[in-house]
Each structure stands twice: as C-alpha cells, then as structure tokens.
C-alpha positions in Angstrom: -30.7 49.8 6.1 -32.7 48.9 9.1 -32.3 45.9 11.4 -35.3 44.1 10.0 -34.0 44.2 6.4 -30.5 43.1 7.5 -32.0 40.1 9.3 -34.1 39.2 6.3 -31.0 39.4 4.1 -28.9 37.3 6.5 -31.6 34.7 6.9 -32.2 34.5 3.2 -28.5 34.0 2.5 -28.3 31.3 5.2 -31.4 29.6 3.8 -30.0 29.7 0.3 -26.8 28.2 1.5 -28.4 25.4 3.5 -31.1 24.4 1.1 -28.9 25.0 -1.9 -26.2 22.6 -0.6 -28.9 20.2 0.5 -30.3 20.1 -3.1 -26.8 19.6 -4.4 -26.2 16.7 -2.0 -29.4 15.1 -3.3 -29.3 15.7 -7.0 -25.6 16.2 -7.8 -24.0 13.1 -9.4 -22.0 11.1 -6.8 -18.3 10.4 -7.5 -17.6 6.8 -8.7 -13.9 7.0 -7.5 -12.0 9.4 -5.2 -8.9 9.9 -7.4 -6.9 11.8 -4.7 -7.3 8.9 -2.2 -7.4 6.1 -4.7 -10.5 4.4 -3.3 -14.2 4.2 -3.9 -16.4 6.5 -1.9 -18.6 5.1 0.9 -22.0 3.9 -0.4 -25.3 5.1 1.2 -26.0 2.7 4.1 -29.1 0.6 4.0 -32.1 2.2 5.6 -33.9 -0.4 7.8 -35.9 -0.2 11.0 -33.1 -2.2 12.8 -30.3 0.3 12.1 -32.5 3.3 12.7 -33.3 2.0 16.2 -29.7 1.2 17.2 -28.3 3.1 20.1 -25.7 2.7 22.9 -22.9 0.2 22.0 -24.6 -0.5 18.6 -24.8 3.1 17.6 -21.6 2.9 15.6 -23.4 0.7 13.0 -26.6 2.7 13.0 -27.9 4.4 9.8 -27.3 8.0 11.1 -23.7 7.2 12.3 -22.7 5.6 9.0 -24.5 8.4 7.1 -22.8 11.2 9.1 -19.3 9.7 9.5 -18.9 7.7 6.3 -21.3 8.5 3.5 -21.6 12.3 3.8 -17.8 13.2 4.0 -17.2 11.1 0.8 -20.1 12.5 -1.2 -20.2 16.1 -0.2 -20.5 18.6 -3.2 -17.2 20.0 -4.4 -15.4 17.8 -1.9 -12.0 17.9 -3.5 -12.0 21.7 -3.8 -12.9 22.1 -0.1 -10.2 19.6 0.8 -7.6 21.7 -1.1 -8.8 24.9 0.5 -8.6 23.4 4.0 -5.1 22.1 3.3 -4.0 25.5 2.0 -5.3 27.4 5.0 -3.9 24.9 7.5 -0.4 25.0 5.9 0.0 28.7 4.9 -2.3 30.5 7.3 -2.1 28.4 10.5 1.4 27.0 9.8 0.4 23.5 10.5 3.3 21.1 9.9 1.1 18.1 9.1 -2.4 17.2 8.0 -3.9 14.4 9.9 -0.4 12.9 10.4 0.8 13.3 6.8 3.7 15.7 6.4 6.0 16.8 3.6 9.8 16.9 4.2 12.6 17.2 1.6 10.0 17.1 -1.1 8.5 13.7 0.0 5.1 13.2 1.6 4.7 10.5 4.2 2.8 9.7 7.4 4.1 9.8 10.9 4.7 6.4 12.5 5.0 7.2 16.2 4.4 4.0 18.1 5.6 0.5 17.9 2.6 -1.8 18.0 3.8 -4.8 20.0 0.6 -6.6 19.6 0.8 -6.2 15.8 4.4 -7.4 15.7 3.4 -10.5 17.8 0.5 -11.1 15.4 2.7 -11.0 12.3 5.3 -13.2 13.9 2.7 -15.8 14.9 1.4 -15.9 11.3 4.9 -16.5 9.9 5.6 -19.0 12.7 2.5 -21.0 11.6 3.8 -21.1 8.0 7.2 -22.2 9.2 5.9 -24.9 11.5 3.4 -26.3 9.1 5.3 -26.2 5.8 9.0 -25.7 6.3 10.3 -27.0 9.6 9.9 -30.8 8.9 11.5 -30.2 5.5 14.6 -28.6 7.0 14.1 -25.4 5.2 15.4 -22.2 6.7 13.4 -19.2 5.4 14.7 -15.7 4.9 13.1 -12.5 6.1 13.7 -8.9 5.0 12.0 -5.8 6.3 11.3 -2.7 4.2 11.2 0.6 6.2 8.5 3.1 5.4 9.5 6.6 4.3 9.2 8.1 7.8 12.3 6.2 8.7 14.3 8.6 6.4 12.4 11.8 7.0 10.6 12.1 10.4 13.3 12.4 13.1 15.7 14.6 11.2 12.9 17.0 10.3 11.6 17.3 13.8 8.6 14.9 13.5 7.7 12.2 16.0 9.2 8.9 14.9 9.2 5.3 16.2 12.5 3.5 17.0 13.0 1.5 13.8 16.0 -0.4 15.1 14.0 -1.5 18.1 11.0 -2.4 15.8 13.2 -4.7 13.6 14.9 -6.2 16.7 11.5 -7.2 18.2 10.2 -8.5 14.9 13.3 -10.6 14.3 13.1 -12.0 17.8 9.6 -13.3 16.9 10.9 -15.0 13.8 14.2 -16.4 15.0 13.7 -19.4 12.8 14.5 -17.2 9.7 17.7 -15.7 8.4 17.7 -11.9 8.2 18.7 -10.1 5.0 19.3 -6.5 5.8 18.2 -4.1 3.1 17.3 -1.2 5.3 20.9 0.1 5.5 21.2 0.1 1.7 18.0 2.1 1.1 17.6 5.8 0.9 14.7 8.2 0.5 15.5 8.4 -3.2 14.3 4.8 -3.6 10.7 5.9 -2.9 8.1 7.9 -4.8 7.5 11.4 -3.6 3.7 11.1 -3.2 3.3 7.4 -2.5 4.3 4.8 0.1 6.0 2.5 -2.4 9.5 2.3 -3.7 10.5 3.0 -7.3 11.4 -0.1 -9.3 14.1 1.6 -11.4 16.1 2.2 -8.2 15.9 -1.4 -6.9 18.4 -3.4 -8.9 21.0 -3.2 -6.0 18.3 -4.2 -3.5 17.2 -7.2 -5.7 20.9 -8.2 -5.8 21.1 -8.0 -2.0 18.1 -10.3 -1.6 19.3 -12.9 -4.3 22.9 -12.9 -3.1 21.7 -13.2 0.5 19.8 -16.4 -0.5 23.0 -17.8 -2.1 22.4 -16.6 -5.6 24.6 -14.5 -7.9 22.7 -11.5 -9.2 24.0 -9.9 -12.4 21.3 -8.4 -14.6 21.0 -5.4 -16.9 17.8 -3.6 -17.9 16.3 -1.0 -20.2 14.4 1.8 -18.4 11.0 2.4 -19.9 8.7 5.4 -19.2 5.0 5.1 -18.5 3.2 8.0 -20.2 0.5 8.3 -17.6 0.9 10.7 -14.7 1.1 9.0 -11.3 -0.5 10.5 -8.2 0.4 8.5 -5.1 -1.6 7.7 -2.1 -0.5 10.8 -0.3 -1.4 13.1 -3.2 -4.8 13.8 -1.8 -3.8 13.8 1.8 -0.7 16.0 1.9 -0.7 19.5 3.4 -0.3 21.0 0.0 -0.8 19.8 -3.6 1.8 17.5 -5.0 3.0 17.3 -8.6 2.3 14.2 -10.6 5.2 11.7 -10.9 6.5 9.4 -13.6 6.5 5.6 -13.3 9.5 3.9 -14.8 9.7 0.1 -15.3 12.6 -2.2 -16.3 12.7 -4.7 -19.0 15.3 -6.9 -20.9 15.2 -9.7 -23.4 15.0 -12.4 -20.8 11.8 -11.0 -19.5 10.0 -11.5 -22.8 9.4 -15.2 -22.3 8.3 -15.0 -18.6 4.8 -16.4 -17.9 2.7 -15.0 -15.0 -0.3 -17.0 -13.9 -3.0 -15.4 -11.7 -4.6 -18.1 -9.5 -6.9 -15.6 -7.8 -8.7 -15.3 -11.1 -8.8 -18.9 -12.2 -5.3 -19.4 -13.6 -5.4 -16.5 -16.0 -2.2 -16.0 -18.0 -0.8 -12.5 -17.7 2.5 -10.6 -17.8 5.0 -8.9 -15.4 3.5 -5.5 -16.3 -0.2 -5.2 -16.7 -0.5 -2.2 -19.1 -4.3 -2.0 -18.8 -3.9 -1.3 -15.1 -1.0 1.1 -15.9 -3.7 3.4 -17.3 -6.2 2.7 -14.6 -7.0 4.4 -11.3 -3.8 3.3 -9.7 -0.9 2.9 -12.1 1.2 1.2 -9.5 -1.1 -1.8 -10.1 0.7 -2.4 -13.3 3.4 -4.3 -11.3 2.3 -8.0 -11.3 -1.3 -7.1 -11.8 -2.0 -5.3 -8.5 -3.3 -6.8 -5.3 -3.5 -10.5 -6.0 -3.4 -13.3 -3.4 -1.5 -15.9 -5.5 0.5 -15.8 -8.7 3.4 -17.7 -10.2 6.2 -16.2 -12.3 7.8 -18.8 -14.6 11.0 -18.1 -16.6 12.1 -20.8 -19.0 15.4 -19.0 -19.5 16.2 -18.6 -15.8 19.9 -18.9 -14.7 19.0 -21.7 -12.4 16.4 -24.4 -11.9 15.6 -23.2 -8.4 12.3 -21.9 -7.2 11.4 -19.1 -4.8 8.3 -18.8 -2.6 7.7 -15.3 -1.4 5.2 -14.1 1.2 4.9 -10.4 0.6 2.8 -7.2 0.7 2.4 -4.6 -2.1 6.1 -3.6 -2.0 7.0 -7.0 -3.4 5.2 -6.4 -6.6 7.8 -4.0 -8.1 10.9 -5.9 -7.0 10.0 -9.5 -7.8 10.1 -8.9 -11.6 13.8 -8.1 -11.1 14.4 -11.4 -9.3 12.8 -13.6 -12.0 16.0 -14.1 -14.0 17.5 -16.1 -11.2 14.6 -18.5 -10.5 12.8 -20.9 -12.8 9.7 -20.3 -10.8 8.6 -17.7 -8.2 5.4 -18.4 -6.3 4.0 -15.1 -4.8 1.7 -15.3 -1.8 -0.2 -12.5 -0.1 -1.9 -13.7 3.1 -3.7 -10.4 3.5 -6.4 -11.8 1.2 -6.6 -15.5 1.9 -5.5 -18.0 4.5 -2.2 -19.8 3.8 -3.8 -23.2 4.0 -5.7 -22.4 0.8 -3.0 -20.4 -1.0 -0.3 -23.0 -0.4 -2.4 -25.9 -1.6 -0.3 -27.7 -4.2 2.9 -25.6 -3.6 6.0 -27.7 -3.5 8.8 -26.4 -1.2 11.6 -28.8 -2.2 14.4 -27.1 -4.0 12.9 -23.7 -3.1 14.1 -20.7 -1.3 11.5 -19.1 1.0 11.4 -15.3 1.6 9.2 -13.3 3.9 9.3 -9.7 2.5 7.2 -7.2 4.4 7.2 -3.5 5.0 7.1 -1.9 8.5 3.7 -0.4 7.4 2.1 -3.8 7.3 4.0 -5.4 10.2 3.0 -2.5 12.5 -0.6 -2.9 11.4 -0.6 -6.6 10.7 -4.1 -7.7 11.8 -5.1 -8.0 8.1 -2.7 -11.0 7.8 -4.7 -14.2 7.9 
C-alpha cells in the first residue's frame, strides 16, 4: 500500500470521525437528566450579538465560552460511556487514587476536603448571629448548634488522602456562634452512618443521634421503630463521579404508629399538606428526596400525639431531612427552615419562638461552602 493510499484512508477515517460525531451532536436526542450526577444538563446558551462579541473580562459569559465549557460536556454523544472508560483507565491503568478529588476508601466514596475556608465560616456565623440577634436574644432564648462531619472526616487521613483539621474547623465555627450551646454528635458518628455512594447519612442508623440531640435540648428520647425497605435502587451523588462504578444501595426508612397522625405542611408550595415520606419522590430521580419532600425552604411537622407540647425550630441543610422525622415524637410542632433558598426575614414571618427550642443543624460541607446561605 503506497503512501498516498494510506493518507487517503487516514484522512477518510478522521473525516468520518469528526463529521460523524458532529452529526450525532446535532441530531442525537439530548439527555433530559444526568442520572449519574443527579442534575439537569446545561441548556444551549442564547445566541445573541451581545454574547458573541464579549471578550476580555466578559468572555466567561460569552456564547462560545458557555457552549464549550458548559453545554458541550453535558450533551456530548455517549457521555456516560466515555466517562466510565476514562474512570476505568485512570484507576486501573494510571493508578490514580482519586478522580477530580473524589476517592473510594473502605468501600465508601467521598470528596477530599483539604482547606478550612475561614471566610465561609465567618459568613455562616454571621448569618446565624443575625437570626439570634433579631429573633432570639431579646426573648432570652439560647439556641443549640450541632455540626455534622462529612465522610472525609472518617476516611481521608487514615487512608493517606489530604484532609482538613476538623477539630480546628469546629472550634472556629463555635467561636463564631458563642451565643449557642453545642451538642456534640461528631464523636458518636462512624462511617457506617453514611451511604456508600452519597454525602448523606442513613436514617436507620440515626436513632442514637436523634436521642443525643433531643436529650441535649433537655428532652427524654425513647422511641422504637419499624425498618422499612424502599424497593428502588439508590445511586448517590458520587455514583457518577467516583473512580470506578459503584453498586446501587438500598434506602431504609423508619416508621411507627405515632408517625401515622403527623401532618407535614409545605409552605414553599402554598401550604400543601404532605407526609414525612414522599413516596412519589422516592421513585424519582433522587430517592433521598423522599425524606420530608426534598429541598424545601419551609415546612412544619405537627404531631397531635407528641410526648410534650413543646415546639422546635430547626435551621438545617439536607442532612436534617432524614433525622427530623425521628425527632417528631418529642415535639408537638417542628418548624423546619432552610435559608439556602430564602432569606430568614421571609421564612420566619409568623413563626412563634415562645416555648420553643431552637437548633442550628448543619454539615461541614455547607459550613465550609456557606455563601449560599442567605
């Protein structure tokens, strides 16, 4: 075979590859949801004269920048297959110990948390200070605060990965909220409290932690539950980001007779009545959203058969969704607030603090990246 024929063959193959993938990019149906990352793909940016002409400091919002960096990676043909091939080669050929900061140790996938973000801690503390000063201080209410460590606390250092100093992190955070009483749950948690492929903790393992929180606020926790199995496989947030494929997990959720009469009201959606476990969302894109209906800015949990007539007001992130159902037996009403989605002045409109315990329950993941708190 002469050189000319070889060149023709090579050029033909390259042309087929380039134009073939270009045609697939144009005509192949775009994904509606990225299951492995539990998010919607980026949409095609608007094509206008203004964003075509952007350059310099504005280039980051230009059409080509958004198209290249956002839209194309999310809508590339056979994206998930290529991601798996890349992860396999990186792990088993090049012996990479992590993939974009995500690693697997002791069978659990998590993300390295290397640096304490002091600005983020200060931001979070200022937000909680505002709530205390505006709503609690004049009423003589001392709130409680509890901090949930992410999985890297249990896995990173002992497996040779970079890790931030969690004791220092908590010390600095508590110094910023010295008006609150600390309930230490960190020392009672283990890696077994968490899902293998997700950031969150497993509800069926949290009864002792719920007891620590309630007892720490002066209550007397003593509850028994039935363990129920959700027959829908659960792939956590790290399932599509880990260095190698992860097996699906099972979600378990706890019930008892007392829970049957609990009323949950969703104020984000006009006062809609719902339940502790949203079974429609249990079979949706993210089954963890079954716990208290997912990411909602304000709900109340009312229990007519509660052990006390006290109320609890909780400021929380997504970790709170799975543990709060276990605390509902001890409070006639729990008001659940998430200030990542709405400012507290709006969410706390109409909330009564008298005869109420107040708890700030946040994970290190949110506190170390707290600029979403409003």
